[in-house]
Each structure stands twice: as structure tokens, then as C-alpha cells.
SEZADO-593728 format. One record per residue (C-alpha): x, y, z; residue number from 1; residue in one letter. Coordinates in Angstrom, 2 decimals. Layout:
<pator X="X" Y="Y" Z="Z" k="NUM" r="A"/>
...
END
This chain:
<pator X="-9.39" Y="-4.62" Z="17.07" k="1" r="M"/>
<pator X="-7.89" Y="-1.41" Z="15.40" k="2" r="G"/>
<pator X="-8.01" Y="-0.21" Z="11.81" k="3" r="T"/>
<pator X="-6.83" Y="-2.76" Z="9.26" k="4" r="I"/>
<pator X="-5.87" Y="-1.74" Z="5.77" k="5" r="L"/>
<pator X="-7.16" Y="-4.23" Z="3.51" k="6" r="S"/>
<pator X="-5.72" Y="-5.19" Z="0.05" k="7" r="L"/>
<pator X="-8.86" Y="-3.62" Z="-1.92" k="8" r="D"/>
<pator X="-8.38" Y="-0.48" Z="-0.04" k="9" r="K"/>
<pator X="-4.38" Y="-0.54" Z="-0.91" k="10" r="L"/>
<pator X="-5.27" Y="-0.96" Z="-4.47" k="11" r="L"/>
<pator X="-7.69" Y="1.84" Z="-4.59" k="12" r="V"/>
<pator X="-4.99" Y="4.02" Z="-3.06" k="13" r="L"/>
<pator X="-2.27" Y="2.83" Z="-5.40" k="14" r="L"/>
<pator X="-4.57" Y="3.59" Z="-8.28" k="15" r="S"/>
<pator X="-5.47" Y="6.97" Z="-7.02" k="16" r="E"/>
<pator X="-1.85" Y="7.81" Z="-6.18" k="17" r="S"/>
<pator X="-0.72" Y="6.83" Z="-9.64" k="18" r="A"/>
<pator X="-2.95" Y="9.05" Z="-11.39" k="19" r="G"/>
<pator X="-5.27" Y="6.10" Z="-12.84" k="20" r="E"/>
<pator X="-8.90" Y="7.18" Z="-13.54" k="21" r="D"/>
<pator X="-10.33" Y="3.76" Z="-12.28" k="22" r="E"/>
<pator X="-9.10" Y="1.03" Z="-9.86" k="23" r="T"/>
<pator X="-7.53" Y="-1.71" Z="-11.99" k="24" r="V"/>
<pator X="-9.39" Y="-4.96" Z="-11.39" k="25" r="D"/>
<pator X="-7.01" Y="-7.76" Z="-10.64" k="26" r="Y"/>
<pator X="-8.07" Y="-11.28" Z="-10.55" k="27" r="T"/>
<pator X="-6.35" Y="-13.86" Z="-8.84" k="28" r="G"/>
<pator X="-3.86" Y="-13.81" Z="-5.76" k="29" r="D"/>
<pator X="-1.94" Y="-10.88" Z="-6.29" k="30" r="I"/>
<pator X="-0.50" Y="-10.79" Z="-2.69" k="31" r="L"/>
<pator X="2.93" Y="-11.82" Z="-3.63" k="32" r="D"/>
<pator X="3.11" Y="-10.26" Z="-7.07" k="33" r="V"/>
<pator X="5.88" Y="-7.49" Z="-7.33" k="34" r="D"/>
<pator X="4.49" Y="-3.92" Z="-7.34" k="35" r="F"/>
<pator X="6.38" Y="-3.30" Z="-10.49" k="36" r="E"/>
<pator X="4.67" Y="-6.30" Z="-12.52" k="37" r="A"/>
<pator X="1.33" Y="-4.74" Z="-11.37" k="38" r="L"/>
<pator X="2.33" Y="-1.62" Z="-12.97" k="39" r="G"/>
<pator X="3.26" Y="0.61" Z="-9.89" k="40" r="Y"/>
<pator X="6.60" Y="2.49" Z="-9.81" k="41" r="D"/>
<pator X="8.53" Y="3.77" Z="-6.65" k="42" r="S"/>
<pator X="6.85" Y="7.14" Z="-7.17" k="43" r="L"/>
<pator X="3.38" Y="5.54" Z="-6.95" k="44" r="A"/>
<pator X="4.40" Y="3.62" Z="-3.93" k="45" r="M"/>
<pator X="5.94" Y="6.77" Z="-1.99" k="46" r="F"/>
<pator X="2.83" Y="8.79" Z="-2.87" k="47" r="N"/>
<pator X="0.43" Y="6.01" Z="-1.56" k="48" r="T"/>
<pator X="2.31" Y="5.61" Z="1.71" k="49" r="V"/>
<pator X="2.46" Y="9.25" Z="2.33" k="50" r="N"/>
<pator X="-1.40" Y="9.28" Z="2.06" k="51" r="R"/>
<pator X="-1.47" Y="6.18" Z="4.30" k="52" r="I"/>
<pator X="0.61" Y="7.92" Z="6.88" k="53" r="E"/>
<pator X="-1.32" Y="11.26" Z="6.54" k="54" r="R"/>
<pator X="-4.79" Y="9.64" Z="6.63" k="55" r="D"/>
<pator X="-4.24" Y="7.03" Z="9.42" k="56" r="Y"/>
<pator X="-1.59" Y="9.01" Z="11.51" k="57" r="G"/>
<pator X="1.17" Y="6.48" Z="11.36" k="58" r="I"/>
<pator X="4.61" Y="6.60" Z="9.99" k="59" r="T"/>
<pator X="5.95" Y="3.90" Z="7.90" k="60" r="V"/>
<pator X="9.26" Y="5.12" Z="6.65" k="61" r="G"/>
<pator X="10.99" Y="5.39" Z="3.25" k="62" r="D"/>
<pator X="13.15" Y="2.48" Z="3.94" k="63" r="D"/>
<pator X="10.13" Y="-0.13" Z="4.35" k="64" r="I"/>
<pator X="8.63" Y="1.44" Z="1.14" k="65" r="V"/>
<pator X="11.95" Y="0.92" Z="-0.85" k="66" r="A"/>
<pator X="12.23" Y="-2.55" Z="0.43" k="67" r="S"/>
<pator X="8.40" Y="-3.79" Z="0.17" k="68" r="A"/>
<pator X="7.99" Y="-5.18" Z="-3.23" k="69" r="K"/>
<pator X="4.73" Y="-6.77" Z="-3.04" k="70" r="T"/>
<pator X="1.40" Y="-5.97" Z="-1.43" k="71" r="P"/>
<pator X="1.63" Y="-8.58" Z="1.35" k="72" r="R"/>
<pator X="4.95" Y="-7.13" Z="2.76" k="73" r="V"/>
<pator X="3.50" Y="-3.66" Z="2.71" k="74" r="L"/>
<pator X="0.24" Y="-4.45" Z="4.20" k="75" r="L"/>
<pator X="2.16" Y="-6.53" Z="6.86" k="76" r="T"/>
<pator X="4.31" Y="-3.46" Z="7.51" k="77" r="E"/>
<pator X="1.28" Y="-0.97" Z="7.41" k="78" r="I"/>
<pator X="-1.01" Y="-3.02" Z="9.56" k="79" r="N"/>
<pator X="1.58" Y="-3.77" Z="12.14" k="80" r="E"/>
<pator X="1.96" Y="0.04" Z="12.55" k="81" r="R"/>
<pator X="-1.80" Y="0.45" Z="12.77" k="82" r="L"/>
<pator X="-1.87" Y="-2.09" Z="15.48" k="83" r="R"/>
<pator X="0.71" Y="-0.26" Z="17.35" k="84" r="E"/>
<pator X="-1.25" Y="3.00" Z="17.18" k="85" r="A"/>
<pator X="-4.38" Y="1.85" Z="18.39" k="86" r="S"/>
END
């Protein structure tokens, strides 16, 4: 099986891209919580996806970033591309 991006890794990347000093420790099931409710704006999302594209050698696309409102949707899209690339 190829590389899979986990929720924990996504949250670390989001925190780093948003300029936070530490990763926020979320408790409970946040897979279906809107990124805005988690404190991440569109700039943090685009910065995170740009880093993922660079680090993992995939292309996600701005339209997907704009439409992916929750971690579950974004992880599904990213991991689909990672599987295709492996």
C-alpha cells in the first residue's frame, strides 16, 4: 500500500501552515467538523495543500481545496491522489 495521509499529520500541517506555534489538540471526532469551526481559514487550507503537493508530489487542485469543507473530504481527496501516484 502507498503513502496515506492521516488526520494527525493533516492537523500538524494545518497548524504549521497557519503559523501556530503548537498543534492544537482536538478531542473527539473532528472528521466532519468544518475547517472554519476548527479555526482554519482558506489561506491556511491553500498553504497546507500546497505543502502536501510539494512534499508528496501530487496535485490536488484549487477547486478541491475550495470545496473540501471538512478533514474527511480533504483527506479522501488527498489519499485518492496518493493512491493514484503510487
